[in-house]
C-alpha positions in Angstrom: 58.8 28.9 171.3 58.5 28.3 167.6 57.2 31.5 166.0 57.5 30.3 162.4 53.9 29.3 162.0 52.7 32.7 163.1 55.4 34.4 161.1 54.3 32.4 158.0 50.6 33.3 158.5 51.5 37.0 158.7 53.7 36.8 155.6 50.9 35.1 153.7 48.6 38.0 154.5 51.0 40.9 154.2 53.9 40.1 151.8 53.1 37.0 149.7 50.4 38.8 147.7 52.8 41.5 146.6 56.0 39.5 146.2 55.4 38.7 142.5 55.4 42.5 141.9 58.8 43.0 143.6 60.7 41.3 140.9 64.5 41.4 141.6 64.1 44.2 144.2 66.1 43.4 147.3 65.6 46.7 149.3 62.1 47.2 150.9 60.9 50.4 152.4 57.9 49.6 154.5 55.6 52.2 156.0 53.3 50.0 158.2 50.0 51.1 159.6 48.6 50.7 163.1 49.8 47.6 165.0 51.9 46.5 162.0 54.4 49.0 163.2 55.2 46.6 166.0 56.1 43.7 163.8 59.7 43.0 162.7 59.1 42.2 159.0 62.6 40.7 158.8 61.4 37.8 160.9 58.4 36.9 158.7 58.6 33.6 156.9 57.9 33.1 153.2 56.4 30.1 151.4 59.8 28.6 151.1 60.3 28.6 154.9 62.9 31.4 154.6 62.9 34.5 156.8 62.5 37.7 154.8 65.8 39.0 156.1 67.4 36.2 154.0 66.3 37.9 150.8 65.6 41.5 151.6 67.1 44.5 153.3 64.2 46.3 155.1 64.0 49.8 156.4 60.9 51.5 157.9 59.3 54.8 157.2 56.8 56.6 159.4 55.0 57.8 156.3 55.6 58.0 152.6 56.4 61.7 153.1 59.7 60.6 154.6 61.0 59.9 151.1 60.7 63.6 150.3 62.3 64.7 153.5 65.3 62.4 152.9 66.1 64.2 149.7 67.1 67.2 151.7 70.5 66.5 153.3 71.6 68.9 156.0 75.2 69.0 157.3 76.2 67.9 160.8 77.5 70.6 163.1 79.1 68.6 165.9 81.0 65.4 166.7 79.2 62.1 167.5 77.7 61.9 171.0 77.5 58.8 173.2 75.3 58.7 176.3 75.7 55.6 178.4 75.3 54.1 181.9 73.5 57.1 183.5 73.5 57.4 187.3 69.8 57.0 187.8 70.1 57.9 191.5 72.1 61.1 191.0 71.0 64.0 188.8 74.5 65.5 188.7 74.7 69.2 187.6 71.5 69.7 185.7 72.9 72.9 184.1 76.1 71.3 182.9 76.6 71.3 179.1 80.3 72.0 179.1 81.5 69.3 176.7 79.0 69.4 173.9 78.0 71.9 171.3 75.0 73.8 172.4 71.8 74.2 170.5 71.5 78.0 169.8 67.8 77.7 169.2 65.2 74.9 169.2 63.9 74.0 165.7 60.4 74.5 164.6 58.6 71.2 164.7 55.3 69.7 163.6 54.3 70.0 167.2 54.7 73.7 167.6 55.9 75.2 170.8 56.7 72.4 173.2 56.4 72.5 177.0 56.4 69.6 179.4 55.6 71.1 182.8 52.6 69.5 184.4 51.9 67.4 181.3 52.7 64.0 182.5 51.8 61.8 185.5 55.2 60.1 186.2 55.2 61.7 189.6 52.4 59.4 190.6 54.6 56.3 189.9 57.5 55.0 191.8 60.1 54.0 189.1 63.2 52.2 189.9 65.7 52.1 187.1 68.5 49.6 187.9 72.1 50.3 186.6 73.0 48.9 183.2 76.7 48.1 183.7 76.9 46.6 180.2 76.3 50.0 178.7 79.6 51.3 180.0 81.4 48.5 178.2 79.3 49.1 175.1 80.3 52.7 175.1 84.0 51.9 175.6 83.9 49.5 172.7 82.2 52.0 170.3 84.4 55.0 171.0 87.3 53.8 168.9 85.0 53.3 165.9 83.8 56.9 165.8 85.7 60.2 165.1 86.3 62.3 168.2 83.1 61.3 170.0 81.9 63.0 173.1 81.0 60.6 175.9 78.5 61.5 178.6 78.1 58.8 181.3 77.2 58.6 185.0 76.1 62.0 186.4 77.1 63.7 183.1 74.4 61.8 181.2 71.7 64.3 182.0 68.5 65.3 180.4 69.6 68.9 180.0 72.9 67.9 178.3 70.9 65.9 175.7 68.5 68.7 175.2 71.4 71.1 174.3 72.9 69.0 171.5 73.2 70.7 168.1 73.1 68.6 165.0 75.7 65.9 166.0 76.6 63.5 163.3 75.7 60.5 165.4 73.7 60.1 168.6 74.1 56.8 170.5 72.1 56.4 173.7 72.5 53.3 175.8 70.1 53.4 178.7 66.6 52.2 179.8 63.8 53.0 177.5 60.1 52.6 178.3 56.7 52.7 176.8 53.8 53.6 179.2 50.5 51.9 178.9 47.5 54.1 178.5 44.9 53.7 181.3 41.4 55.0 181.7 41.1 58.5 183.1 40.3 57.3 186.6 43.1 55.2 188.1 44.7 54.5 191.5 47.3 57.1 192.5 50.0 54.6 193.1 50.9 51.9 190.6 53.7 50.3 192.5 57.3 49.9 191.6 58.8 48.7 188.3 62.3 47.3 188.7 64.7 47.3 185.8 67.9 45.4 185.8 69.8 43.6 183.0 67.3 44.2 180.3 66.7 47.7 179.0 63.0 48.1 179.4 60.1 49.3 181.5 56.4 49.0 181.3 54.8 51.5 183.6 51.1 52.1 183.9 50.3 55.8 183.8 47.3 58.0 183.1 48.1 60.4 180.3 46.6 61.4 177.0 49.5 62.6 174.8 51.1 59.5 173.2 54.4 61.4 172.9 54.5 61.4 176.7 54.3 57.6 177.0 57.7 56.8 175.4 60.9 58.0 176.9 64.5 57.4 178.0 65.9 57.3 181.6 68.8 59.6 182.2 70.8 60.7 185.3 68.6 61.2 188.3 65.6 59.4 186.8 64.9 57.5 190.0 64.4 60.8 192.0 61.5 61.9 189.8 62.3 65.6 190.4 59.6 68.1 189.6 59.9 70.4 186.5 61.3 69.8 183.1 64.7 68.4 184.2 63.5 65.2 186.0 65.9 62.7 184.4 63.1 61.4 182.1 63.4 62.5 178.4 60.0 61.9 176.8 59.3 61.6 173.1 57.7 65.0 173.2 60.9 66.5 174.5 62.9 64.6 171.9 60.8 66.2 169.1 62.1 69.7 170.1 65.8 68.7 169.6 67.8 70.0 166.7 68.9 66.9 164.8 68.8 68.3 161.3 72.1 67.0 159.9 72.2 64.1 162.3 72.9 61.0 160.1 72.1 58.3 162.6 70.4 57.9 166.0 71.0 54.6 167.7 68.8 53.8 170.7 70.4 51.0 172.5 67.5 50.5 174.9 64.4 48.4 175.0 61.1 49.3 173.5 62.3 52.5 172.0 60.7 51.6 168.7 57.3 51.4 170.3 54.6 54.0 170.8 50.9 54.6 170.5 49.7 53.4 167.1 46.8 54.8 165.1 45.5 54.1 161.6 47.2 56.3 159.1 49.4 58.0 161.7 52.4 55.7 162.1 53.9 55.4 165.6 53.6 58.2 168.1 56.7 57.4 170.2 60.4 57.9 170.0 60.5 56.7 166.4 58.3 59.6 165.3 59.9 62.1 167.7 63.4 61.6 166.3 62.1 61.9 162.8 60.4 65.2 163.7 63.6 66.4 165.3 65.4 65.9 161.9 67.4 62.6 162.3 68.0 60.9 158.9 67.9 57.4 160.2 67.4 55.4 163.4 68.2 52.0 164.9 66.0 51.0 167.8 64.4 48.0 169.5 61.0 46.5 169.8 61.6 44.4 172.9 64.0 43.7 175.8 67.5 42.9 174.8 70.3 41.6 177.0 73.3 43.8 177.6 75.9 41.4 176.2 74.0 40.7 173.0 73.3 44.4 172.5 77.0 45.3 172.9 78.0 42.8 170.3 75.4 43.9 167.9 76.3 47.6 168.3 80.0 47.1 167.9 79.6 45.1 164.7 77.1 47.6 163.4 79.5 50.5 163.6 82.3 48.4 162.1 80.1 47.6 159.1 79.2 51.3 158.7 82.9 52.1 158.6 83.1 49.6 155.7 80.5 51.7 153.9 77.6 49.2 154.2 74.2 50.8 154.1 72.5 51.6 157.4 69.8 49.0 156.9 72.1 46.4 155.1 74.6 46.6 158.0 72.0 45.5 160.4 70.7 42.8 158.1 74.1 41.2 157.8 74.4 41.0 161.6 70.9 39.4 161.8 72.0 36.8 159.2 75.0 35.9 161.2 72.8 35.2 164.2 70.5 32.6 162.7 72.9 31.1 160.3 75.4 30.2 163.1 73.1 27.3 164.3 73.6 28.3 168.0 71.1 28.9 170.7 70.8 32.6 169.9 69.6 31.9 166.3 66.0 32.4 167.5 64.4 35.7 166.2 64.1 36.9 169.8 67.8 37.6 169.7 68.3 39.1 166.3 65.0 40.6 165.2 64.5 43.1 168.1 66.5 45.9 166.4 65.0 47.6 163.4 66.3 50.4 161.1 64.1 53.3 160.0 64.7 56.3 157.7 67.6 56.6 155.3 68.9 53.1 154.4 72.0 54.2 152.4 75.6 54.2 153.5 76.8 57.1 155.6 79.1 59.6 153.9 82.6 58.9 155.2 81.5 55.5 156.4 80.7 56.6 159.9 
C-alpha cells in the first residue's frame, strides 16, 4: 500500500506550516497531542516528496516538562539488564531475584502509592502468548555489545525480577507487548483467545478504566494468568513504580509498546508515560507489529551505533535511512518507521 499520499496530507497540515520557522534545525523534539502520539512523524512526506527522516532527527516528549526533567542526570546503579524469550507457560520461581541488584525502595511517583490487586480484568480473558524464538537470538547478539549485562530468559524472565531492578544503566526487554481496547462497562465475560506468534503484539478486549492497566508486557507464566500481583503480566501501572532514575535507555523490543490511551493535553497513558514516570532518560519502542528477524537486525545495529557515540535518536534515524535507501522490498515505512525514540536524544556517556 502506498502511504505517501496520506503521509503528505498529514505533513501539509502539521509540519509544512512551521517548516520555514525551523531554519537550519535538524533535530526536532515533538510533543504530540491526542492521536498524533500514534503517528511516526519520520514517515511523513514533505512538499519535495522526501520523508522527514531524510532531513530531521526526531525524538518524542510526553510533555514539554520533560525538558526540565532531562536536565537532572542521575547515576546508574547497576549493569545493563536484558530480558528475552520468557517462558509464557512456566512462571519459574516468582521470588527469585538472585542475579540482579535489588530495588531497596520503590520511588515516589506521580501516581502515588501503587497497588494492582483486583484492578484489572485480565482474568476474564484467555490469553495465549506464543514463544518468540527470535528474541533469544536477539539477546545473544546484543550481549557482546554491552558491558557485563545481566540476561534473564525463560523461567528467569519473571515479573518479580523486573520489579526488583534498581537503576540499571540499560533495560532491554524483548517479549510480547500489548495494548488493550477499552470497552463499555457491560461486556461478555469471555472474549475468546488471542494467539501471538512471530509478531510481538496482542490486541485483547478488556473492560477496565485505568489506561495504565491497558498496556503491558508478557513475562514468564503469562499464559497461566495467576491471581495476585505476580501473574506474569507487567502493566504500565506497575512499570511506573520501578526505580529507573539513572537508567539511560529503555528499549522495548515488542509490538505496540509505544501505544496507550490518548487524551488531549495528557500525552500517552501507556508504557511510554510509565517508563518516563519511573525515571528512564530515554526509550525506544514500537507502534505496530514487527517481525523477529527485522527487529533483531535493527536492535543490533542500534547498539553498535550507540557504541560509536551516535545520539540516541540519530542512531535510530541512520538505521531507518538504510532501510528505504537500499531499494529493497523492506524499504516501505512499515519496516522502518515502527520504532520511535522518546526522551533524551543525545549520545550516551561512554557510548553504551
